[in-house]
N, C-alpha and C positions, 0 to 999 in steps of 0.2 A: 503494498499500501502506499500513496504517495505519500509522502509526510507533512508535505510541506504545500497540501492541499489544503484551501480555505474553505472552516467549517462554515463560519458565521465571521463578520465584520459590524461594529459597529460607530456611530458617530460620539465620541465625546471630546474629555478637554483630560490633560494630563499635567500635574505637579512636577515640575523639573526644580527637583531640589536646588540642584547647581547654579540656577540662575532666581531661583527664588519666585517661579512666575506658573502660570498655567495656559498649557498648551492645547493648541486644538488636534485634533489627527483623528483618526479612529482606528479603535481597539481591535485588534483580529484574533481571532484562534483556530487554531491547525490540530490538528489529533493528538500532538505531541505539544504543545509551544503555544506563549501568549506575544502577543505581541505590538506594541504601536509606535505609528508613524506621524512624524507631525507631516499637517496640512500645508503649510507652507513653503518647507523647505524640503518636504519627502527621507527626509532624516528618520532613520529607524534607532525610538528612541528607548525602546522595549524590546527587549527579546532572552526568554529565557524558558526553561522545559518546564513542564509540568508538573514533573515529579521533586523539583525543588520545594513546591511551594509547600507550605506549611499549615497555613489560614487563608480565609477568602472571605470576607466580613463586607456586611452593611454598615456606614460611620455615618454619624453626623457630630458639629459642631459649631459655636456660633459663626462661624466664617466659614465652614462649608457645610452645604445639606446635602440632602440624598447621594454619597460618595458610597463608593465604593475602594475596598481598600484588598489591596494581597498584598501578605507575607513572603516574602522570596530570598530564604538564605539570613535571614534577619532584617531586610532591608525592606522596608513598607513601603508600597507601591498605593499612590494614589487617584483616583481615577473621579471625576462627576460629569454630572451634562450629559449621564447617559439617555440613548433613546434609545427605542423607543420609552422605554423603563429603566430601573436599576433592578426592576423585581424579574427581567426577561432577562437582563443579563450574568444576574447573580445567580440564577435558574440554569442555564445554558453550561456556567463557569463553571458552576457548584460538580453536575453534574459530570463531566467530561473529567474533572481532576479526582474527583474520587472512584472513577472507572478508570484513570489511570494508576492509581496507587490502588486500587485491589488488584491489575493485572499487574504490578510490581510485584506485591509481595507472593501472586501466583507464582512468579516468575522463581523470586527469589526461594521459594520453599523450594520448588520443584527441584533447584539446583541443585540446595540442599541436602536433597534428598537421593536426589540419584547424579548422578554425574552423568556428563554431555557425552554419549556413546553412538554410534552409528547405529546400533540397535534399536538405542533408545529413537533414537531419530527415525527408524524405520517403523518401530509400533507403533510411535505417535502416528507418522502418517496413514498407516494402515488402518489406526482405529479414528480414526478422523471420518476414513474412505467407510470403513461402518458405519459410523454414526449415520453416514448422510444417506447410504441404503434404508438403513433402517428410517428415516424419515422419510423415504421416495416410497420404500412398503407400506407405510400406514397411511399415503395421498391415493394411492395403488388400490389398498383398499376400500375406504370410503366411497373414491370410483366403483370399483365394483358393487357394492351393497348398491352405490345409486343404481347401475344398469338393469341388479336383477330387481329393484322395484319398479325401474319403467318396462320392464320385462312382466309384471306382475300385472300393471295395469292395461298394457296394452294384451293383456289376453280377460282381463275383466271385459275388455269392451269391445272386444270381442263377440264374449256371450252375450253381451247385451245388444251388441247387432242381432243374432243368431234369434234373441226375442223378437226382435222389432224388424226382422220379418219374416218371422209367425205370424203376428201381429198384422202384416201388413198383407198378406197372402188370404189370412181371412177376411182382409176390408176389402181384397181385387175379388171375394168370391165371390159370386149370384148368388141371391137368396132363397133359390130351390135349391141348391147345391148341399145334397145331404150331408155331405158330411165336412162342411164348416164348422159345425160344433164340434168337433173331435177337435180341431187344432186348439182350440179356449180350454180342454181338457189336459193337454201335452202341460207334465208340471214342467214349471219354468227351470232351467238352469242355475244353481244358486253356486258361486266359488267361495272356500272360505274364506272368512277377512286374511287380511294378510296387516291388520294395522298393526298386531302384537309384536310380529318380528319387527318393526320397523320403532318401535316408542323406547323411546330413551337410548338411541343412539347419540344424543345429543352426550349426555352423563356417562356412557360408556366411553366415548371415542379419548382417545388420549392429546395430551398436551406434544406438539411436534417441540416446538422453542417460546422460551417468554424470556424477554430481554427487559429494561426498564428503557425509557422512552421521557422525552418532555413532549408535553402537548400543548399543538394551537388549533384553536378548533373553527371553521373556518378563515376571517382576515379576524380577528381577533387580536390585540395587540400584548393580553396576557398572555403567558403560558404556566403550565403547571407541569408536574414533575408525576411518571406514572409507569405501567406496565404494555406492552403489546405480548398477547400471546395469538401463538397460532396454532388450529385446530387442521386436520385435514380438509373439514366443512368451511372454512373460514380464520377469520383473523377477529379477535376483543379489544376493545381499550378500556382499562381500568383503571380505577388513583391508586395513590399508593397506599389507601386501604386495601384493594381488591373489592371494591366496588366498581360494576360493571358502568362506565360511561358507554359505550355503545359496543354492536356488537353486526358486525356484518358478517350474512352468509358470501357463499362463494356467490351466486346468481346476482347477490347485490351488488356490488363490485364493478363499475362501470370505468373504473380506470385509476392505473396508481401508476404516480412518475418519480420516478428516481431522479431527484433534482440532483445533487451529490452520492456518497457510500455513505454516507453518514446520515441524509435528512429525504424520507419519502412523506409523498403526498396521498392518501385514500378519498375517493369520492364515489357515489351515489345519486344519479342525475334524479328531476324529480320533474312535472310538469306541471307547471301553475303556482309550485311553492317552491322554498329556496333550497339549493343539493346541500346533502348532508356531506361535509370534506372533514377529514383532520390531515393535520398537518406534524409529522412523526420526527422527531429528533433523535439519535441513540450513540453513544459509540459504540454499541456492538449491534450497530445497522448492519455491516458488510458480511454478519452471518446469517441474519435473517432472509437479505435479500435474495441471495441465490431459493431460497425455500418456494419465496413469494412468487421466481420469475418462474418456478418449474409450475406453482397453484392456477396464475394468471397469467400464461404467458403471450395470449393474445390480447390481455388486457393489461400489461405493465409497459411504461415509456420511460425511454433511459434521455433524461436529455442531457443539456451538452460536459457539462462539469461530472457529468455521472458515465460518459462514454468512456474518459481512462482505466475506470473501475471493471466493464466488464472487459476490455480486452485484455488487461489485466492477471482475471479470472480468470481468465480462459486459455489459460498454458495448460499443458499437457497434465500435470501435476496436481493441479486445484479446481477443472472446469466441471463445473455442474452440471452444464447442460448435454456433456457426450454422453456415449454410451451406458446403460445399467453396465453390462460388462469390461469397457474402460472401467469405471469408478471400481470396481475391485483388482483389477490388473493394470492398468497401468500405472499404479505409481512405482513398481517394481521392474517395468521394462528396462532398466539398467545396471537389476543386482542378480533378479532371480531369471534363469532360461524360460521363456513358454511354458514348456511344456508340461515342469513341475506344477504349475497351476493348474495343470487337466488329468496332470500325471495320479494314479493311486499311492498307497502309503509306501511303494519302496523306493519311488523316486527321490522321495520327499526325505531319507538318512543323509542319500549322496548330494542331496543337496543344503541341506544343514551344515554339513562339513563345507561344501562349501564356500557357504553363507559364511562361516566360522573364519575362513582360509585369508578369504579373500576380502569381505569387510569387519574381521578384526570384532567377532562378536561372541558373547556367551554361549555355551550351551543352551541357560537358558531361557537367555533373550533369541535363540533359535526355537524352542520349543513354542515359547511366545508366540512365535511369527508364525510356525506352522498353525497352533491353536487357530489362530486369525485371519489365516488363510482359507482353512474350513469354513468358516464361521462365511465368510465369504462368498464362496463361493457357490454356499447354501443358500443365502440371501438374492443373487445375483439369481441362480437357476429359477426358485420362488419367483422372484419377480418377471422373468422373460415368461415365465409360463403364466402370471397376473398377466401380463401384458394381451399373450395370444389367445387366453380366456376371454380377455374383455373387446379383441379384435370380433373374433368367432357374436360374440353378445351385439356389438354394433352394427353386425350384418346381421342379423335376426330383429333390431329392433327395427332396420333402415324396411327387411322386407315386410314386417309386418305392419309399418307405418304405411306403405306402397300399397298393400293388401286392404287397409279401413282406409284408405282415401277412396277406395277405388268401388269400395262396398257403400262408405256414402250418399258418395255421384250417384251410384244407382236407384238407390233407399229415395233421396230427393225427387230425382224422375219421377219413379211409382209415386209418391207423393204427387207431386205436380200432376198425375194424372188422375188421381182420386179428387184434389179438390178444382 
């Protein structure tokens, strides 16, 4: 990820202690740093890493009102006249600062507990692939359930149309036809209710990912912290107390715009009333965007500032848009021979020895890689089978819809003759 990408910038004033005066300029936030540039001279007066910040506060005094202070290496920086207001800037800066601290602590703890070896690096890459495959499987499983519901609905429509055919035949029969009354006595075909199998699906579906976000509703200037939760069936926006602010089902989302790798907007259009739109900013958004792209491939749009993120993400090792099998095997192209991924247990032992010799990994790491590879292969095969099943289901749905359309046209013509 490009560390110089601009997440947000705000017009403000900075107190330059060396000159004892306020300087007008812009406060700039990047994924890892805070900067301030003077308007008149273009000079970069402030530039420090988020990890060096020890405190961000809202302060005021007799001479300075609505100011924001940032304590960096025992140096306090004062910012005032913040636009659109101090609270917006404070919430965004604090969010990225806390996420930077959490990521630094996590990486520090991991480095202390585990030595950075090639085996651990490979294990981490494969574990990430396994997580992405599991997320993909959840989405596909939900789509499969939707296809099954559609098929059940089409079957019920066909049953109702059979009943309509019998009733139309009775109406078309002359009054003297001796067998007309039998048509009415034929018991109507009743299909068992299928609603029970569909109920509580939302309660049973799992969470794909949940990240902290800064929420802006429509064009409001105020922002507030909250959470974004992605399900297989849609997405949910909630506040810090886990109270749901709004839930978008997949069918409700009209478009998703990726403004930067850290900021998106979700919109549902309406006729005759304002659209429902939320703008979401998060340090963890790069983890959620690939899942959104997979779920809303025809509705997501990458704007100019986000195009670099798409190009960087679509490298051979981290592309989530490639095929399912590549997600399981592409990361090992330069380490394990392709046959080892498809071979049985006999080839694995020699591959473990080869891994240990070439990459200097321990026997335990080789065993762990072997287990992850088996899980990846199983997940990939299951996902491919589900995709094939859904392709067949789509063909059946298309055929049933075409057949139902012809029957409806035929019945409409018969009704017109009767009237």
